[in-house]
N, C-alpha and C positions, 0 to 999 in steps of 0.2 A: 133442100129448103124446109120441107115438111119435117124432116128429122130434127133440124135445128130448132124449129118452133116447138116441137114436143119436148126437146131437151130443156129449153129455156122455161117452158111451162112447168116441167118436173122440178127444176131447181127452185122456182118461185114457191111451189107447194112445200118443199122441204124447208125452205127458209122461213116461211110463215109459221109452220108447225114448231120449228126450233125456237123462234121468237116467243111464241105463246108459252112453250114449256119453260123457257128461261124466265118469263114474267111470272108464271105460276110459282116457280121455285123461290123467286126473290120477293114476291108480294107478301104483305102481312098487314096487320092493323097499323094505323098511323102512330099510335102510342101504346105503351104497356098499360094495363089496367091498374087501378089503385084498390087497396084492400083495407078494411077497417074493423073486421071482427073475425071470430074463429071459424066460421063456415067458409071463409075465403071466397065470398061472392064478389065477382069483379065489378068495379065501378069504372065506367068508361068516361073519363073526365079529361078535358083539355088541360094540359099542364099550366096554362095561364088563367084558368078559371078561378074566380075569387072564392068559390066554395071550398077550395083547398086550404084556405086560411084557417078554417075551423075543422078540417078533416083530420082523422086520426094520424098522429105522429108518434114516433118513439120518444118517450119522455126522457128527461135528464137522468143521468146516472153518474156514479163516481166509484170507480173500481181500480185495481192495481194490475199491471201486466207483468210479464215474465222478467222484465228489467227493473221491477220495483217502481215504475213510473205511474203516476196517476193518469187514468184514462177516463175522460168524460166525453160527452157528446161533441165537445168542441174539437176533439181529435179528428172527427169525421165530418167536420164542417166543409161543405162543398165537395164532398167525396161520395162516391158510390161504394157501398160495402155489402159483404155477404156475412151473415152471422149464423152460428150454430151453438149447440150445448153438448158438453162432453165431460168426461173425467179421466184422469191420467192412467188409472189402473183398470179401466173398462176392458173386459176380455171379449166382449161381444161385438157390437156394431161400431164402436168408436174407431178401431184401427182402419176399417174400410172407409169410414167417413173422413178420417184424417188423410188417407191416401187420395180421396177425391178432392178434398180441400187443397191438398198439395198441387193437384192439377191446376186449380185456380191460381195458386201462388205462381206456378211456372208460367201460366198463360199471360198473367198480368204483371210479371216481375218488374218490368221497367215502366209500367203505367202508374204514375203517381196519383191518378184520379180514382184508383180502385184499391180498397183495403179489405182485410179479413178480420173477423172478430169471433173468437171462440170463448164461451163462458164455461167455467167449471161448475158442475152441479154438486160437487163435493168440496166447496171452498175451504171448509175447516181442515181438510187434508191437503188440498192442492195449494200450498203456500207459494210464495214467490220463488224460493229456491227450487221447489219441486217443479214448478212450471218452467223455470229456466233450464233445468236439467232435461226435462221432457222436450223442450223446444230444440235444444242442442242435439239430442238424440235423433229427432225427426227431421232435422234440417229446416226448421221453421225460422224465417227471417223476421226479426223484431220490427224492422222498418216497414214490413208489408202486413204482418199477421200478429195481432195482439191476442195472447192467451190471458184471460183475466180471472181474478179471484176477488173476493170481497164478502160482503154480507150475504148470507144465504137468502134472507128475506128479499133483498134487493134483486138478486139474480133470478130467483124464482118468480118474483113479480114481473120482471122484464120478460121472462120466457112465456108466462101464461097470460099476462094482461096487455103486454105491448107487442110482442112478436107472434103470439097465438100459435106456438110451435107444437103443442100436443094434439093428438088425434082424438082424444076423448071429448068430443065437442059437446058442449052443453052441461058437462059434469063439473060441479064445483069441487075443488080440492083444497084440503087443508095445506097451509104453508109448508108443513114438514113432510108432506107426501112427496116421494121421490119424483123428480122431473127427469124424464128420459125420452129422447126423441131423435129420429134420424133426419129431421127436416133442416134444410138450408133456407134462409130467408134473404131475399134481395131488397136492399134499402137504397132509396135514391138520395140525391144531394140535399133534399129538404126533409129527410127522416121519415118519408112515407114508405110504406110497404108496397113493393111492386111485383112480388112473385114469391112463391113457395115451391120447393123442389125436394124430391127424395134424395138425400145425400148418399144413399147406398146404390143408386141407379146411375150407371154410366150415361145412359141416354138422357136422363134428366139433367145431369151435370153438364153435358154438352149443350143442352137447351139453355141452361143457366148462362154458360159462356156466351152463347149467341145473344141472349137477352141483355147481358151486361153491355156488350158492344152496341146493341141497338139503343139502349138507354143512354149511352154516352153521346149519341147523336141528337137526343131530344133537345128541343129548343125551349 
């Protein structure tokens, strides 16, 4: 009888510890933070808070994708999307970024709520036919992932003033200064920034996948 009591007590301790460990692994903040400037200081705001009506949003844009289709903010209406900046002949960080973005394409392939958006930082070279060829070579699906070209002024403005993708915080740059960054930015269904991630880092990309799934559950 004493042995049975000790056994039950032992099982209760193990179960309690296991439950606590499980809770610790699954627990996190109730909502992802919001961001509105280049330091990426988090703002913890309830998604239904009226202050979000005037909070920083990605502004309107008008670009062309690899299919020659006009891509505006309306394409991403009620969608979660991840955005980055690249160019097709980039020999350095872009191939690894593209490989990691491909992981996102594969992960959310059948999820119509999630899209990807990559801006060319050499739009004068990366024409629609060049982007189309690049997409076919890399296995990029136009229904999921938009590679866009257009006005350099517009693309650079989006990168620096809307998405805050560069690391040179606080430094003003001329519009013709080359924009190059490894950052991925997570945008919610209301065009608010909800996260920034190192697109070269596998762990960061896995966290991005986790955050996208978490964001999908946000009410």
